N, C-alpha and C positions, 0 to 999 in steps of 0.2 A: 666244471663245478666249484673251482679251486680259484677264486678270483680275486677281490681286493675287500678293503673295509666298507665297500658298498655294499656286497652282496655276499653278507655271511654264510656258512654252510647252517642249513637247519634239520638234513633230513640225512640219511645214511644211505649208500649206495651198495649195491654187489659188487663183489670182486670185480677186477678187471680182467678179461682173459685176451691172451695175448699168444697169437700162434708161434708155431715152431717157426723161426728165422728161415728165410730161404731170399733166394736173390731171384725175383719174378722179371721177366723180361716186361710184362703190361705195366708193372710198379715203375721201371725204368723208365719206360714210356711217356707213363704219365708225368714222371718226373721231369724228364727233357721238354715236354710241352709246357709246364707251369712253372720249371725251376727258374728260368731268366726273370719272368714276372715276380715269383716270390723274392729273387735276389732285389728287383727295383722297390720293392716295398720296404725292404730293410736295410738296403745301402742306397738308394736313390740312383742317381745317374754316375755313380763313381766309378772312376777308372781302375782294372784291377792290375795292378804289376806285379811277375814273379821273380823272385831272385832264389838262386840256387835250383832250377827247375832241371837242369839236368842231373844232378842228385836224385830228384825226386824219381824222373825218369828212369834212371838208371836201376834204382832201388824196386821200383816196379815192373822193370823189364825181368829182373833177376828171379823176382818173387814168382811173378806169374809163369815163367819156363821153369820152375822146381828147383831154379840154382840156389835159393835163402829162402829164408821166410822172414817177412818184415813186419814189426810193430811201429804204426805211426804214433810218435808222442807229441801231439799236439797241444800248444799251450791253449787254456780256455778261460781267457780274459773279460771277454763281453757274452757268453752265450750263443752267440752265433756263428762261431766257427766251424760244427759241423755241418750246417748247412752249406757253406761256401765250401768246404771239403771234397762235399757231395758231387756239387757242380763243378767243382775244377775237376775232379778225378773221373767223373763218366764223360764228360762233354770237351774237357779243353787239352787233355793231357797227351792226348793222339797226336794233336796239332803242334805242341810243343816238342814231343818226343821226335817228329819229322824233322826240324831243325838240327838235330843233333844225328840224324839216321838210324834213329833205334825204332826199333819195332816190336810189339807185343805179342805174344802166343796168344793172346784175347782179350776182347776190350778191355779196359783198365778198370776197377771197381775196387774199394776197399768195405768192408764190414765194421761198423763202430759198436762201441760198448757204450751203454748208456744208463744210467740209474732206473730201477725200477717206478721210480716216483714219476718219472715223464710222463709215463704212460698214462698214468693217472689225471694230472693237472693239465697235460697236452692234448686233451680230448681224442674223439672218436677218429680224426684224420691222423693224428699222430700212432693212432694204435694201428690203423689200417697200413700207412706206408713204412714206418720203420722195420718191423718185421719183414715184410716183403722187399726191402732193401739189404735183409740180410742183419740188421741191428740186433743186437742181442742185451736185455736187459740184464743186471746183476744189482744186488740190494748192497748198501752200505754196512748195515747192522744186524744181518741174519747170515748164519751158514747157509750157503747156497752152494752146496755141490754141482749142483746139475749146471746152473749159468756158467762155474770154473772149469767142469768138466767140456762144456759146450766152446767155452774159450780157447781151451787148450787144444781143441781137437780142429778149432778154425787156423789157430797158427801152425799145428805140426802139419795139418792135412793140406792146408792151402783151399785153394790156389790166390785167393786174395790174401792181399796185407789186411791187418787188422789194427783200429784206429782207436785209440783211447787217451783220454786226458788224465796224467801223471798229478795234476793239481787236484783230482779227486770230485773237483766242483768247478762252477764258476768263480772264479778269483778276482774279478773288477778291476785290474790293473795291468796294463800293458808292458810298464818299462820296469815293475817291479816282480820279484818272485816271493811271495810270500811263504809259499811251503810247498814242497814236494812229495807224495806220497810215494812208499818203495814198492807198492804194487805192481807198476810197471815192470819196473826191473826184475824184480822176484820171478814176474810171469815168464819175461822174458829168459832168466837163467834156467828155470824150470825146464821152460821148452827144449832149451839148448841141450841140455842134461838127457831129457827123453830122447831125444833126435840122437845125441852120440850113443847112448847107451844101445839104442837100436841099428848101430853100426851106418849111421847117416851120416853122409859129408855134407848135410845142408845148412849153413850157417844161419845163425837168428841175429839180424838185425834192427836197432833200433834208427828210425828215423825222426830226427826232431825238427818239426816244423811251426812257426810262428805266423801270427798274422797282425800286423799294424795298421793304423788309422792315420790318415792326414788330412785335415781340414783347409777351406777356403773361407773366402768371404762368407758364403751362404752358413758354412759351419760358427762363424763366430756370431754372426747376426742370431741363430738358433740359440747358441750357448747363451747370449743375453737374453732372449725370449723365455728359455727354461730358469737361469737364475732370477726374471722378474717373477716367475712365477712361484719358486720359491721362498722369494719375499714377502711376497702377497700374503702366502701361505703363515709363515711366521710373524706376521703381523704388522711386519716394516711397510711406510708409507710412500709410493713410488716416486714422490716429490723430490726430486734434486739426488736421489741415490746414484743416478749413473755419473755423477761427478764425482764421488767417490771411488777413492781406488778399488780395484777389483777386489785386491787381498783383505782389503776391510770390510766391503761388503759379504765376501766367503765367511770371515770369522763371524761376522755378528750373527749372519743364519744358523750357521754349525754351532756357534755357543747356545744359541736361543733352543735348537734342537736337542743339544745335550742336556739342558737345565731341564727342559719338560721330561726327558727321561728319569734324571734325577729324580724329580719330583715324584714321579710315577713310581719308582723303585723304592721311594722313602729314602734317598741318599742324600746327605748334604752338599751342596753346591759351595765350590771353593774357586773363585776364580785365579787364585796363586797356584794351585795346583795345573799341572802338563794336560793339556787336553787328552792324550793318550792314555796317562793314568785315570783320568774321572771315567774317560768310555770303558777302559779295563772293568771298573767297577760296576758299571752299565751291564757289561756284559755277561758278569758273574751273577750278577743279582738277577738279571733276567732268567739266567740257565738255571739258578737254584731253583726260582720260582716254576718254572715249567716241570722240573724234578720234584718238588714237593707235590706239586699239582697231581703227577701222573704215578705219586707214592714209590718214589726209586731213591737210594741213597746218590749224595753228591759226592762220586768217585770216581777215578779212573781218568784216561786220555780224554783231551778238552773235545776232540774232533768224534771220539766214540761216543760221549755223553752227548752230543748235540745230534747226532747219527741218530742213538736211542730214542730220544724223544721224536723226533721227524717220523721215524718208521712206527712208534706208537700210535702219534695222531692219524697219520695214513689209513692205519689198521681199523682205527675207530669209524672213520668216515666211510673208507671200503672195505667191506668185510673179507678178510682172507678165508677161501676155501668155500664161501657162500656166493654161489651164482644166480640164488632166485630169494627173494625176499617174501613171494606169496605165500608160503609154507609158515609166517609167523603170525601170531597173533596179533589186534591191535594194539593191546596193552605190551608188547614184547616190541614192537616196530616203533610205538612211541617212546621205549625207553632206549631202545638203540639211536633213534633219531635225537634225543637228549644228549646223549655219549657223543654223538657226532658233532653236534655242537659246542660242546665242551671242548673236545678234540680241536676245534676249529679256533677258539680262542686261546687255549694253551700253546696250540702252534705259534701264535703271534709273537710271544715271548721267544720262539725257537728262531722265528725270521729276523729279529732282532740281533739275536747272536748270530745267526748265519751271516750277516751282511757285516753287521759293527766289528767283528773281529779283522776283518782287511780292510776298514776305514782308517788306521791307524797310520795314517800319511801327513806329511806336513802341507801346510796351506802353498798354492802357488804363490810364485813370486813374481812382479811385474813381465820379470825377463824371461820367465818361462814359457816354453814351446805352448804353442796355440793346441796343440793334441793332447798335451797334461793339462792345461786347462778346461778342456771340454770334458776329460775325463771326470777331473774333479767337480765340476758342475754336475754331471750326471749321477755320480757316486752320493753329490750331496744331497741331488733329487730322492735317488734310491733311499738316504738316510730319513730323508721327513717321510717317505713314504712305509719305510717299514714301522717308522714311531705312530704312524697314523692306522696301522693294521696291514698295509699291503704286502706284497711278494714280489717275486722276481717278473712274475707275467705284467708288473704295473711298470717296469722300468722304462726307461725313455730312453733310445739309443738317437743321437743325432747323425744327420748324413753325412759321411765323408768325403771330401773328393777324390780319394786315392786309396787305396786300400791294397798293402802290400805283403803277399804273402812269400814266406821267406823258408827255406831247408838249408841244414846244418849237414856235412857230412855225415853218414852212418857210423852208429856204434856197434862195433862187433862183438856181440855177446859170447859168441862161440869161442873166438883167440881166447877168451879169459876164462874158460872153465878151468884150465890149472888150477889157477889163483882161488875159483869159487870152491873148488873142493876143496882145499887146503884151509880156507877159512872165508866160510859164506858173509859173514858180516861185514868183515873188509872189503871182498870183492863188491858188493853189493853197495857201499859205501861209497866204495870209488866210483862206479858206475854210474851213482845217481849224482856225486860231484861233476863228473863230465858231462852229465845229460845238464845240469844246471849252466854251467860254462857253457855249452853251445846254443842253451836260449840266451845268454846275456851277449855272446858273440852275435847273436842273431839281431840282440837290440840295438849293439854298437854299429852293425852295418846297416840297418836301416836309418840310423840318425846319420850316418855318415855319409849314406846317399842323399838325406835333407841338405846336408851343408852343400855339397857338389851341385845339386837341384836336378 
């Protein structure tokens, strides 16, 4: 029900009921049947290439044999990584493990952590499949002890690795790492400490995984078609535009969309001011507008403020703790519908904030690699889409020619427990830096393989 500017929310819904997570053989069977078809729908005929697969196989072997506890820390740059990794772990990992003579104690699988809002906008199929694959929801802005206890139980008790995104949400960029939240490392250290306190010699390992996309002639044509659509939305005539340099076309669209947002928030447009600075003003204005509409002060850390707004809006559309609306009077139901509609419009400001924070990147040059140009055009579409009232569900992903899944060596947190006990803040910061370095190493290796061909 949470779609785009074309279908605004105009009525309230009862709370979403999510069953207790478990790994269902039936759900695994259904995913086995439909998984490859789903991947075709989102990746087309892309060829999947695995790098560091021995590191993945060894980490899974240790975890499922009870020799370690594994936290899979995956980059979440486009939003489709969990689906791809589920397919890899369930249906491909045994094949790759056989190359190295590795055998698993049980069929490989991983349980994923996801934001509770996904179950709300993802629809009934999402709410059916994800809990039955063991996936665990968590709130970003609420104290959620039940979910956290469930996560710690999954790590400490096993038997499957636990997968989560240290970025906290989709970051819209593959070769940049705008931010990493410390939650993954904190959870890992806390789990390692609990295991050590129980006299367990089982170490906790972080396995960094990244996914990269490479495009061919089809991707280039699709990128051109998407850019043409953006130009049309921006009011530019198609005649002769293909003769202009790509950077100029992108900049004209980008600046037009930015100016529309500046006008929306009564901000002065000044072409002499850098794009990133102007966009920051739009982001702050959108955030403050949403906060004013829900009646909270504009204070605190940026992402905490954004998550608070998101939670408020979802809680007005899907009423927490209310599983049936039949007991409401006609007047009360109508008022709740109005509040849901208001929340939907407030969320349009939050969607601007959510995406634009990540869009503060330079324009691609002529010599920029094709995959980076494609990413920029996809994000430019998102910039236009969020400006018109859209959300992540309306994102356009161009079919890649090749998908590279790369794993870095594990980071053993149990080995770092002495330094963690001595100075928690410094130990977390060091582990965060090592995790970020692992991601950058993955980027370098993926680009190196492109150069080699």
